[in-house]
ROLOBA-138037 format. One record per residue (C-alpha): chain; residue in three letters; x, y, z. Coordinates in nm, 3 decimals. Each point is the difference from the previous one (the first is absolute). Example, Ala and Ser with C-alpha at 12.3 -4.5 7.8 and 13.67 -1.06 7.14 Angstrom:
// ROLOBA-138037
+----+-----+---------+---------+---------+
| ch |  aa |       u |       v |       w |
+----+-----+---------+---------+---------+
|  A | ALA |   1.230 |  -0.450 |   0.780 |
|  A | SER |   0.137 |   0.344 |  -0.066 |
+----+-----+---------+---------+---------+
***
This chain:
// ROLOBA-138037
+----+-----+---------+---------+---------+
| ch |  aa |       u |       v |       w |
+----+-----+---------+---------+---------+
|  A | MET |   0.954 |  -2.801 |   1.690 |
|  A | SER |  -0.363 |  -0.063 |  -0.096 |
|  A | LEU |  -0.239 |   0.292 |  -0.019 |
|  A | GLU |  -0.235 |   0.037 |   0.296 |
|  A | TYR |  -0.322 |   0.126 |  -0.155 |
|  A | ARG |  -0.145 |   0.118 |   0.330 |
|  A | HIS |   0.271 |   0.270 |   0.013 |
|  A | ILE |  -0.098 |   0.145 |  -0.336 |
|  A | ASP |  -0.191 |   0.329 |   0.004 |
|  A | TRP |  -0.320 |  -0.137 |  -0.152 |
|  A | ARG |  -0.180 |   0.332 |   0.053 |
|  A | LEU |   0.242 |   0.162 |  -0.242 |
|  A | VAL |  -0.041 |  -0.284 |  -0.249 |
|  A | GLY |  -0.378 |   0.011 |   0.039 |
|  A | ALA |  -0.011 |   0.375 |  -0.066 |
|  A | ALA |   0.200 |  -0.042 |  -0.322 |
|  A | LEU |  -0.222 |  -0.290 |  -0.108 |
|  A | LEU |  -0.315 |   0.202 |   0.070 |
|  A | LEU |   0.127 |   0.284 |  -0.221 |
|  A | SER |   0.092 |  -0.246 |  -0.276 |
|  A | VAL |  -0.350 |  -0.152 |   0.004 |
|  A | ILE |  -0.159 |   0.346 |  -0.002 |
|  A | GLY |   0.220 |   0.082 |  -0.299 |
|  A | ILE |  -0.129 |  -0.301 |  -0.195 |
|  A | ILE |  -0.360 |   0.094 |   0.084 |
|  A | LEU |   0.058 |   0.357 |  -0.120 |
|  A | ILE |   0.179 |  -0.113 |  -0.318 |
|  A | TYR |  -0.301 |  -0.219 |  -0.085 |
|  A | SER |  -0.231 |   0.297 |   0.048 |
|  A | ALA |   0.225 |   0.239 |  -0.193 |
|  A | GLN |  -0.016 |  -0.226 |  -0.307 |
|  A | PHE |  -0.364 |  -0.107 |   0.041 |
|  A | ASP |  -0.232 |   0.035 |  -0.299 |
|  A | ALA |  -0.364 |   0.040 |   0.104 |
|  A | ALA |  -0.121 |  -0.089 |  -0.350 |
|  A | THR |   0.155 |  -0.345 |   0.006 |
|  A | GLY |  -0.004 |  -0.052 |   0.376 |
|  A | SER |   0.366 |  -0.102 |   0.000 |
|  A | SER |   0.343 |   0.151 |   0.054 |
|  A | LEU |   0.324 |  -0.014 |  -0.196 |
|  A | ASP |   0.253 |  -0.259 |   0.115 |
|  A | PHE |   0.225 |   0.248 |   0.184 |
|  A | TYR |  -0.132 |  -0.119 |   0.335 |
|  A | LEU |   0.079 |  -0.362 |  -0.091 |
|  A | LYS |   0.356 |   0.098 |  -0.088 |
|  A | GLN |   0.027 |   0.186 |   0.330 |
|  A | ILE |  -0.117 |  -0.311 |   0.187 |
|  A | ILE |   0.273 |  -0.200 |  -0.171 |
|  A | TRP |   0.258 |   0.265 |   0.086 |
|  A | LEU |  -0.119 |  -0.001 |   0.361 |
|  A | ALA |   0.054 |  -0.378 |   0.012 |
|  A | ILE |   0.352 |   0.051 |  -0.138 |
|  A | ALA |   0.064 |   0.282 |   0.250 |
|  A | LEU |  -0.114 |  -0.213 |   0.293 |
|  A | PHE |   0.221 |  -0.287 |  -0.116 |
|  A | ILE |   0.303 |   0.230 |  -0.019 |
|  A | PHE |  -0.093 |   0.144 |   0.341 |
|  A | ALA |  -0.020 |  -0.352 |   0.148 |
|  A | VAL |   0.343 |  -0.090 |  -0.140 |
|  A | LEU |   0.152 |   0.329 |   0.114 |
|  A | ILE |  -0.105 |  -0.025 |   0.365 |
|  A | HIS |   0.167 |  -0.343 |   0.023 |
|  A | LEU |   0.337 |   0.155 |  -0.089 |
|  A | PRO |   0.230 |   0.115 |   0.280 |
|  A | LEU |   0.041 |   0.378 |  -0.009 |
|  A | ARG |   0.378 |  -0.041 |  -0.027 |
|  A | VAL |  -0.048 |  -0.160 |  -0.346 |
|  A | ILE |  -0.155 |   0.322 |  -0.132 |
|  A | ASP |   0.275 |   0.193 |   0.176 |
|  A | PHE |   0.265 |  -0.211 |  -0.174 |
|  A | LEU |  -0.163 |   0.028 |  -0.344 |
|  A | SER |  -0.079 |   0.373 |   0.021 |
|  A | TYR |   0.251 |   0.129 |  -0.254 |
|  A | LEU |  -0.067 |  -0.290 |  -0.238 |
|  A | ILE |  -0.371 |   0.086 |   0.011 |
|  A | TYR |   0.092 |   0.363 |  -0.066 |
|  A | ALA |   0.215 |  -0.092 |  -0.301 |
|  A | THR |  -0.282 |  -0.217 |  -0.136 |
|  A | GLY |  -0.247 |   0.287 |   0.033 |
|  A | LEU |   0.233 |   0.235 |  -0.188 |
|  A | GLY |   0.053 |  -0.259 |  -0.270 |
|  A | LEU |  -0.374 |  -0.032 |  -0.058 |
|  A | LEU |  -0.042 |   0.379 |  -0.014 |
|  A | PHE |   0.278 |   0.022 |  -0.258 |
|  A | LEU |  -0.139 |  -0.288 |  -0.204 |
|  A | VAL |  -0.355 |   0.136 |  -0.017 |
|  A | LEU |   0.128 |   0.308 |  -0.184 |
|  A | PHE |   0.091 |  -0.224 |  -0.294 |
|  A | ILE |  -0.253 |  -0.284 |  -0.002 |
|  A | GLY |  -0.280 |   0.142 |   0.213 |
|  A | GLN |  -0.358 |   0.035 |  -0.118 |
|  A | ALA |  -0.097 |   0.359 |  -0.072 |
|  A | LYS |  -0.326 |   0.133 |   0.138 |
|  A | TYR |  -0.116 |   0.361 |   0.034 |
|  A | GLY |   0.330 |   0.107 |  -0.157 |
|  A | ALA |   0.219 |  -0.176 |   0.257 |
|  A | ALA |   0.188 |  -0.333 |  -0.004 |
|  A | ARG |  -0.078 |  -0.123 |   0.352 |
|  A | TRP |  -0.098 |  -0.367 |  -0.029 |
|  A | PHE |   0.130 |  -0.338 |  -0.105 |
|  A | SER |  -0.267 |  -0.187 |  -0.189 |
|  A | VAL |   0.003 |  -0.376 |   0.062 |
|  A | GLY |  -0.302 |  -0.136 |  -0.184 |
|  A | PRO |  -0.310 |   0.146 |   0.169 |
|  A | ILE |   0.207 |   0.115 |   0.299 |
|  A | ASN |   0.159 |   0.345 |   0.033 |
|  A | VAL |   0.278 |   0.036 |   0.257 |
|  A | SER |   0.109 |   0.343 |   0.122 |
|  A | PRO |   0.373 |   0.004 |   0.088 |
|  A | SER |  -0.042 |   0.332 |   0.184 |
|  A | ASP |  -0.197 |  -0.179 |   0.274 |
|  A | ILE |   0.280 |  -0.254 |   0.034 |
|  A | ALA |   0.252 |   0.286 |   0.009 |
|  A | LYS |  -0.185 |   0.156 |   0.297 |
|  A | LEU |   0.064 |  -0.317 |   0.199 |
|  A | ALA |   0.358 |  -0.013 |  -0.127 |
|  A | LEU |   0.078 |   0.353 |   0.114 |
|  A | LEU |  -0.171 |  -0.061 |   0.334 |
|  A | VAL |   0.220 |  -0.298 |   0.091 |
|  A | ALA |   0.320 |   0.163 |  -0.132 |
|  A | LEU |  -0.053 |   0.329 |   0.184 |
|  A | SER |  -0.104 |  -0.185 |   0.316 |
|  A | ARG |   0.320 |  -0.202 |  -0.004 |
|  A | PHE |   0.232 |   0.291 |  -0.080 |
|  A | LEU |  -0.146 |   0.232 |   0.263 |
|  A | ALA |  -0.003 |  -0.281 |   0.258 |
|  A | TYR |   0.364 |  -0.104 |  -0.034 |
|  A | THR |   0.188 |   0.312 |  -0.103 |
|  A | LYS |   0.232 |   0.139 |   0.266 |
|  A | LEU |  -0.039 |   0.352 |  -0.137 |
|  A | PRO |  -0.198 |   0.243 |   0.219 |
|  A | PRO |  -0.346 |   0.114 |  -0.122 |
|  A | GLN |   0.124 |   0.348 |  -0.098 |
|  A | SER |   0.300 |  -0.139 |  -0.191 |
|  A | LYS |   0.017 |   0.143 |  -0.354 |
|  A | ARG |   0.131 |  -0.333 |  -0.129 |
|  A | ARG |  -0.288 |  -0.191 |   0.161 |
|  A | ILE |  -0.253 |   0.239 |  -0.151 |
|  A | PHE |   0.163 |  -0.020 |  -0.343 |
|  A | ILE |   0.020 |  -0.380 |  -0.014 |
|  A | SER |  -0.359 |  -0.051 |   0.113 |
|  A | ALA |  -0.119 |   0.271 |  -0.240 |
|  A | ALA |   0.189 |  -0.171 |  -0.283 |
|  A | LEU |  -0.173 |  -0.331 |   0.080 |
|  A | ALA |  -0.336 |   0.174 |  -0.049 |
|  A | ALA |   0.107 |   0.221 |  -0.292 |
|  A | ILE |   0.087 |  -0.288 |  -0.234 |
|  A | PRO |  -0.349 |  -0.158 |  -0.005 |
|  A | VAL |  -0.161 |   0.345 |  -0.002 |
|  A | LEU |   0.192 |   0.098 |  -0.315 |
|  A | LEU |  -0.089 |  -0.329 |  -0.170 |
|  A | ILE |  -0.369 |   0.047 |   0.085 |
|  A | LEU |   0.004 |   0.358 |  -0.124 |
|  A | ARG |   0.126 |  -0.136 |  -0.331 |
|  A | GLN |  -0.320 |  -0.206 |  -0.043 |
|  A | PRO |  -0.133 |   0.274 |   0.079 |
|  A | ASP |  -0.187 |  -0.042 |   0.331 |
|  A | LEU |   0.029 |   0.305 |   0.224 |
|  A | GLY |  -0.262 |  -0.118 |   0.251 |
|  A | THR |   0.171 |  -0.331 |   0.080 |
|  A | SER |   0.340 |   0.167 |   0.033 |
|  A | LEU |  -0.140 |   0.209 |   0.287 |
|  A | VAL |  -0.053 |  -0.318 |   0.203 |
|  A | PHE |   0.375 |  -0.063 |  -0.006 |
|  A | VAL |   0.072 |   0.356 |   0.114 |
|  A | ALA |  -0.253 |  -0.032 |   0.283 |
|  A | LEU |   0.158 |  -0.330 |   0.107 |
|  A | LEU |   0.348 |   0.153 |   0.006 |
|  A | PHE |  -0.107 |   0.298 |   0.213 |
|  A | SER |  -0.202 |  -0.210 |   0.242 |
|  A | LEU |   0.291 |  -0.237 |   0.064 |
|  A | TRP |   0.237 |   0.293 |   0.039 |
|  A | LEU |  -0.230 |   0.140 |   0.266 |
|  A | TRP |  -0.052 |  -0.340 |   0.166 |
|  A | SER |   0.373 |  -0.071 |   0.013 |
|  A | GLY |   0.084 |   0.324 |   0.176 |
|  A | LEU |   0.056 |   0.274 |  -0.257 |
|  A | SER |  -0.108 |   0.337 |   0.137 |
|  A | PRO |  -0.318 |   0.141 |  -0.159 |
|  A | LEU |   0.187 |   0.329 |  -0.039 |
|  A | TYR |   0.252 |  -0.166 |  -0.231 |
|  A | MET |  -0.285 |  -0.160 |  -0.192 |
|  A | ILE |  -0.152 |   0.344 |  -0.056 |
|  A | LEU |   0.327 |   0.113 |  -0.157 |
|  A | ILE |   0.023 |  -0.316 |  -0.212 |
|  A | VAL |  -0.352 |   0.039 |  -0.137 |
|  A | SER |   0.036 |   0.375 |  -0.051 |
|  A | PRO |   0.119 |  -0.028 |  -0.366 |
|  A | LEU |  -0.334 |  -0.161 |  -0.088 |
|  A | VAL |  -0.183 |   0.288 |   0.166 |
|  A | SER |   0.226 |   0.238 |  -0.191 |
|  A | LEU |  -0.097 |  -0.178 |  -0.322 |
|  A | LEU |  -0.366 |   0.083 |   0.068 |
|  A | ALA |   0.060 |   0.349 |   0.138 |
|  A | ALA |   0.205 |   0.099 |  -0.306 |
|  A | PHE |  -0.310 |   0.012 |  -0.220 |
|  A | HIS |  -0.019 |   0.361 |   0.119 |
|  A | TRP |   0.309 |   0.207 |   0.082 |
|  A | ILE |  -0.158 |   0.168 |   0.304 |
|  A | THR |  -0.090 |  -0.325 |   0.175 |
|  A | TRP |   0.342 |  -0.142 |  -0.084 |
|  A | THR |   0.178 |   0.306 |   0.143 |
|  A | VAL |  -0.201 |  -0.014 |   0.321 |
|  A | PHE |   0.069 |  -0.372 |   0.033 |
|  A | LEU |   0.377 |   0.047 |  -0.049 |
|  A | VAL |   0.009 |   0.273 |   0.266 |
|  A | LEU |  -0.183 |  -0.228 |   0.247 |
|  A | LEU |   0.228 |  -0.290 |  -0.088 |
|  A | ILE |   0.320 |   0.196 |   0.058 |
|  A | SER |  -0.138 |   0.131 |   0.330 |
|  A | PHE |  -0.080 |  -0.357 |   0.103 |
|  A | ILE |   0.354 |  -0.114 |  -0.089 |
|  A | LEU |   0.155 |   0.283 |   0.202 |
|  A | ILE |  -0.205 |  -0.105 |   0.303 |
|  A | LEU |   0.055 |  -0.376 |  -0.037 |
|  A | LYS |   0.372 |   0.021 |  -0.097 |
|  A | PRO |   0.026 |  -0.349 |  -0.156 |
|  A | GLY |   0.357 |   0.057 |  -0.115 |
|  A | PHE |   0.156 |   0.188 |  -0.292 |
|  A | LEU |   0.003 |  -0.288 |  -0.252 |
|  A | PHE |  -0.360 |  -0.106 |   0.067 |
|  A | SER |  -0.116 |   0.364 |  -0.010 |
|  A | PHE |   0.188 |   0.069 |  -0.323 |
|  A | ILE |  -0.142 |  -0.308 |  -0.175 |
|  A | THR |  -0.353 |   0.087 |   0.118 |
|  A | VAL |   0.016 |   0.357 |  -0.133 |
|  A | VAL |   0.154 |  -0.108 |  -0.332 |
|  A | ALA |  -0.260 |  -0.277 |  -0.039 |
|  A | ASN |  -0.285 |   0.246 |   0.063 |
|  A | LEU |   0.140 |   0.246 |  -0.254 |
|  A | GLY |   0.050 |  -0.279 |  -0.251 |
|  A | PHE |  -0.349 |  -0.145 |   0.044 |
|  A | GLY |  -0.153 |   0.345 |  -0.030 |
|  A | ILE |   0.186 |   0.072 |  -0.320 |
|  A | ILE |  -0.102 |  -0.330 |  -0.164 |
|  A | THR |  -0.369 |   0.041 |   0.086 |
|  A | PRO |  -0.100 |   0.098 |  -0.358 |
|  A | PHE |   0.209 |  -0.288 |  -0.139 |
|  A | PHE |  -0.158 |  -0.244 |   0.245 |
|  A | TRP |  -0.351 |   0.114 |  -0.093 |
|  A | ASN |   0.073 |  -0.041 |  -0.371 |
|  A | ARG |   0.134 |  -0.351 |   0.063 |
|  A | LEU |  -0.326 |  -0.115 |   0.159 |
|  A | ALA |  -0.230 |  -0.205 |  -0.220 |
|  A | ASP |  -0.314 |   0.180 |  -0.115 |
|  A | TYR |  -0.225 |  -0.216 |   0.219 |
|  A | GLN |   0.216 |   0.083 |   0.306 |
|  A | LYS |  -0.032 |   0.373 |  -0.069 |
|  A | LEU |  -0.375 |  -0.041 |  -0.037 |
|  A | ARG |  -0.024 |  -0.184 |   0.331 |
|  A | ILE |   0.179 |   0.282 |   0.182 |
|  A | LEU |  -0.199 |   0.277 |  -0.168 |
|  A | THR |  -0.326 |  -0.188 |   0.050 |
|  A | PHE |   0.078 |  -0.050 |   0.367 |
|  A | LEU |   0.039 |   0.376 |   0.038 |
|  A | ASP |  -0.318 |   0.068 |  -0.200 |
|  A | PRO |  -0.218 |  -0.302 |  -0.091 |
|  A | GLY |  -0.246 |   0.228 |  -0.176 |
|  A | ARG |   0.250 |   0.111 |  -0.265 |
|  A | ASP |  -0.070 |  -0.319 |  -0.199 |
|  A | PRO |  -0.315 |  -0.162 |   0.140 |
|  A | ARG |  -0.041 |  -0.239 |  -0.295 |
|  A | GLY |   0.366 |  -0.087 |  -0.030 |
|  A | ALA |   0.272 |  -0.003 |   0.267 |
|  A | GLY |  -0.236 |   0.124 |   0.275 |
|  A | TYR |  -0.267 |  -0.259 |  -0.075 |
|  A | GLN |   0.135 |  -0.266 |   0.235 |
|  A | ILE |   0.019 |   0.223 |   0.307 |
|  A | ILE |  -0.340 |   0.158 |  -0.065 |
|  A | GLN |  -0.171 |  -0.339 |  -0.041 |
|  A | SER |   0.177 |  -0.135 |   0.307 |
|  A | LYS |  -0.127 |   0.288 |   0.213 |
|  A | ILE |  -0.352 |  -0.048 |  -0.137 |
|  A | ALA |   0.012 |  -0.371 |   0.084 |
|  A | LEU |   0.123 |   0.059 |   0.355 |
|  A | GLY |  -0.241 |   0.284 |   0.065 |
|  A | SER |  -0.303 |  -0.183 |  -0.137 |
|  A | GLY |   0.065 |  -0.293 |   0.234 |
|  A | GLY |  -0.103 |   0.207 |   0.301 |
|  A | ILE |   0.014 |  -0.162 |   0.343 |
|  A | LEU |  -0.125 |  -0.351 |  -0.080 |
|  A | GLY |   0.066 |  -0.024 |  -0.373 |
|  A | LYS |  -0.218 |  -0.109 |  -0.292 |
|  A | GLY |   0.039 |  -0.369 |   0.070 |
|  A | TYR |   0.211 |  -0.272 |  -0.155 |
|  A | LEU |  -0.014 |   0.009 |  -0.383 |
|  A | GLY |  -0.205 |   0.316 |   0.031 |
|  A | GLY |   0.256 |   0.272 |  -0.074 |
|  A | SER |  -0.100 |   0.210 |  -0.300 |
|  A | GLN |   0.348 |   0.137 |  -0.077 |
|  A | SER |   0.158 |  -0.345 |   0.002 |
|  A | GLN |  -0.287 |  -0.205 |  -0.145 |
|  A | LEU |  -0.063 |   0.248 |  -0.282 |
|  A | LYS |   0.377 |   0.009 |  -0.060 |
|  A | PHE |   0.042 |   0.374 |   0.055 |
|  A | LEU |   0.286 |  -0.068 |   0.242 |
|  A | PRO |   0.324 |  -0.093 |  -0.184 |
|  A | GLU |   0.245 |  -0.261 |   0.133 |
|  A | ARG |  -0.259 |  -0.089 |   0.261 |
|  A | HIS |   0.147 |  -0.346 |   0.072 |
|  A | THR |   0.356 |   0.132 |   0.048 |
|  A | ASP |   0.085 |   0.362 |   0.080 |
|  A | PHE |  -0.351 |   0.103 |   0.111 |
|  A | ILE |  -0.117 |  -0.310 |   0.187 |
|  A | PHE |  -0.045 |   0.213 |   0.313 |
|  A | SER |  -0.253 |   0.212 |  -0.190 |
|  A | VAL |  -0.203 |  -0.314 |  -0.072 |
|  A | LEU |   0.015 |  -0.084 |   0.371 |
|  A | GLY |  -0.118 |   0.347 |   0.102 |
|  A | GLU |  -0.283 |   0.009 |  -0.252 |
|  A | GLU |  -0.141 |  -0.343 |   0.081 |
|  A | PHE |   0.067 |  -0.022 |   0.375 |
|  A | GLY |   0.009 |   0.369 |   0.088 |
|  A | PHE |   0.201 |   0.178 |   0.266 |
|  A | ILE |  -0.055 |  -0.284 |   0.249 |
|  A | GLY |   0.137 |  -0.265 |  -0.235 |
|  A | ALA |   0.297 |   0.217 |  -0.094 |
|  A | MET |   0.081 |   0.067 |   0.365 |
|  A | VAL |  -0.012 |  -0.372 |   0.082 |
|  A | VAL |   0.266 |  -0.063 |  -0.265 |
|  A | VAL |   0.207 |   0.296 |   0.123 |
|  A | ILE |  -0.017 |  -0.134 |   0.358 |
|  A | VAL |   0.120 |  -0.344 |  -0.116 |
|  A | PHE |   0.291 |   0.167 |  -0.177 |
|  A | ALA |   0.072 |   0.207 |   0.311 |
|  A | PHE |   0.017 |  -0.319 |   0.206 |
|  A | ILE |   0.258 |  -0.148 |  -0.239 |
|  A | PHE |   0.210 |   0.317 |   0.017 |
|  A | TYR |  -0.026 |   0.009 |   0.378 |
|  A | ARG |   0.102 |  -0.364 |   0.039 |
|  A | GLY |   0.289 |   0.053 |  -0.240 |
|  A | VAL |   0.140 |   0.293 |   0.197 |
|  A | VAL |  -0.041 |  -0.191 |   0.328 |
|  A | ILE |   0.190 |  -0.296 |  -0.147 |
|  A | ALA |   0.275 |   0.226 |  -0.133 |
|  A | SER |   0.031 |   0.172 |   0.339 |
|  A | ARG |   0.051 |  -0.315 |   0.202 |
|  A | CYS |   0.233 |  -0.194 |  -0.231 |
|  A | ARG |   0.345 |  -0.039 |   0.156 |
|  A | SER |   0.162 |  -0.056 |  -0.339 |
|  A | ARG |   0.058 |   0.321 |  -0.191 |
|  A | PHE |  -0.043 |  -0.187 |  -0.327 |
|  A | ALA |  -0.340 |  -0.138 |   0.106 |
|  A | SER |  -0.105 |   0.339 |   0.133 |
|  A | ASN |   0.096 |   0.170 |  -0.327 |
|  A | LEU |  -0.183 |  -0.267 |  -0.200 |
|  A | ALA |  -0.319 |   0.046 |   0.200 |
|  A | PHE |   0.002 |   0.379 |  -0.012 |
|  A | GLY |   0.087 |   0.000 |  -0.371 |
|  A | ALA |  -0.284 |  -0.242 |  -0.073 |
|  A | VAL |  -0.244 |   0.230 |   0.178 |
|  A | THR |   0.139 |   0.297 |  -0.192 |
|  A | ILE |  -0.065 |  -0.158 |  -0.341 |
|  A | LEU |  -0.354 |  -0.100 |   0.092 |
|  A | PHE |  -0.079 |   0.332 |   0.169 |
|  A | PHE |   0.145 |   0.216 |  -0.278 |
|  A | GLN |  -0.198 |  -0.178 |  -0.272 |
|  A | PHE |  -0.313 |   0.011 |   0.218 |
|  A | LEU |   0.044 |   0.373 |   0.063 |
|  A | VAL |   0.072 |   0.093 |  -0.362 |
|  A | ASN |  -0.277 |  -0.216 |  -0.149 |
|  A | ILE |  -0.272 |   0.127 |   0.231 |
|  A | GLY |   0.130 |   0.356 |  -0.031 |
|  A | MET |  -0.021 |  -0.044 |  -0.377 |
|  A | THR |  -0.362 |  -0.118 |   0.007 |
|  A | LEU |  -0.092 |   0.297 |   0.221 |
|  A | GLY |   0.176 |   0.244 |  -0.231 |
|  A | LEU |   0.255 |   0.091 |   0.268 |
|  A | MET |   0.294 |  -0.143 |  -0.198 |
|  A | PRO |   0.084 |  -0.034 |  -0.370 |
|  A | VAL |  -0.101 |  -0.321 |  -0.178 |
|  A | THR |   0.312 |  -0.216 |   0.026 |
|  A | GLY |  -0.122 |  -0.349 |  -0.084 |
|  A | LEU |   0.104 |  -0.145 |   0.336 |
|  A | PRO |  -0.238 |  -0.285 |   0.094 |
|  A | LEU |  -0.179 |  -0.024 |   0.332 |
|  A | PRO |   0.170 |  -0.287 |   0.189 |
|  A | PHE |  -0.200 |  -0.327 |   0.010 |
|  A | LEU |  -0.309 |   0.156 |  -0.166 |
|  A | SER |   0.108 |   0.114 |  -0.348 |
|  A | TYR |   0.012 |  -0.254 |  -0.280 |
|  A | GLY |   0.354 |  -0.112 |  -0.075 |
|  A | GLY |   0.175 |  -0.330 |   0.062 |
|  A | THR |   0.356 |   0.114 |   0.065 |
|  A | SER |  -0.121 |   0.277 |   0.226 |
|  A | LEU |  -0.208 |  -0.245 |   0.205 |
|  A | VAL |   0.292 |  -0.242 |   0.031 |
|  A | MET |   0.226 |   0.287 |   0.109 |
|  A | CYS |  -0.250 |   0.106 |   0.269 |
|  A | TRP |  -0.017 |  -0.353 |   0.138 |
|  A | PHE |   0.378 |  -0.027 |  -0.011 |
|  A | LEU |   0.013 |   0.313 |   0.215 |
|  A | ILE |  -0.250 |  -0.155 |   0.242 |
|  A | GLY |   0.225 |  -0.308 |   0.007 |
|  A | LEU |   0.299 |   0.217 |   0.093 |
|  A | LEU |  -0.204 |   0.159 |   0.280 |
|  A | VAL |  -0.100 |  -0.344 |   0.128 |
|  A | LEU |   0.364 |  -0.118 |  -0.011 |
|  A | ALA |   0.126 |   0.312 |   0.177 |
|  A | ASP |  -0.265 |  -0.049 |   0.269 |
|  A | TYR |   0.076 |  -0.373 |   0.036 |
|  A | TYR |   0.375 |   0.057 |   0.037 |
|  A | TRP |  -0.021 |   0.325 |   0.192 |
|  A | THR |   0.216 |  -0.129 |   0.288 |
|  A | GLU |   0.294 |  -0.088 |  -0.229 |
|  A | TYR |   0.287 |   0.242 |  -0.051 |
+----+-----+---------+---------+---------+
***
């Protein structure tokens, strides 16, 4: 069956294209040198990557959705293979082996793995006969997410691993798992944080046990939850010591950026200065002092939103946020009306990945979240990330196009 282009959601595609173009414009500005009147070639590379992403998008939307359904577990296995391989032959940068270097091109297998987990989880949760609260269903789906998470933590890359956890929880919720059960499942992570002080940990355990007595999820589930919380609390010092030094600094700096204003806290402080100095209308394109004078680190990647806020002000930043909000809205609408559970899971999972990275990146630039290194979708410099974002848009377009199919 040939693709009928008039049935494609061109508003969704146009919104993603608008963000991609804005990203190229900002990357040019972030690397602009006023002395020479030129910019580094990052923006040219991003244009090439956008062309590649659009080509992949065009190929993807011509595939029947059932092809992706059929290949889901093969895609998942491929993603795991790449994550495993990068540990041995990956290019090291900032103390982590996260990229394959192919000539001038760096490919991030973690971005491919996000897509791989998305299709695998979507298929499993769509076709399993197990009820949402089934312990076996929860365990199998959690195992699907845990394998790539563990491989990514070995790189190490804590920030990216959180995307996989967010994807798992969002698809659990979307496929019918009670939020109360999800609170119990995530409780060991809360216990890990609370255990930094024995009083907060004790209070948390009392509240948790009270919650279990009210919910009554069953003896086995309750027993595993309590044991997991005790175990996570006990290993808190070990976990902290296992974190890389830069990860510890990011957490401590998030709690108190002023503790190291010229070191670990420098990025957050400069980001806040850039955003605040932009005011309502901004300083104008190529007019940002923090970015043009190179005070703002990683301005073309992690802190691209700070460049946006400084040069185009609150109004410009809100325009970009509204465009993102439209993409998220359309994604949820598509996921809600799909008759196929697989298509619905795909659409909601795609929105989750984009929204989570959007939320964490902007929260990071505002100093509301620790610096994690997660790029801002479509805007931040990075070829594999841009291709992944357009692949997700392609999945949304496919889910919308085939929404009547079961």
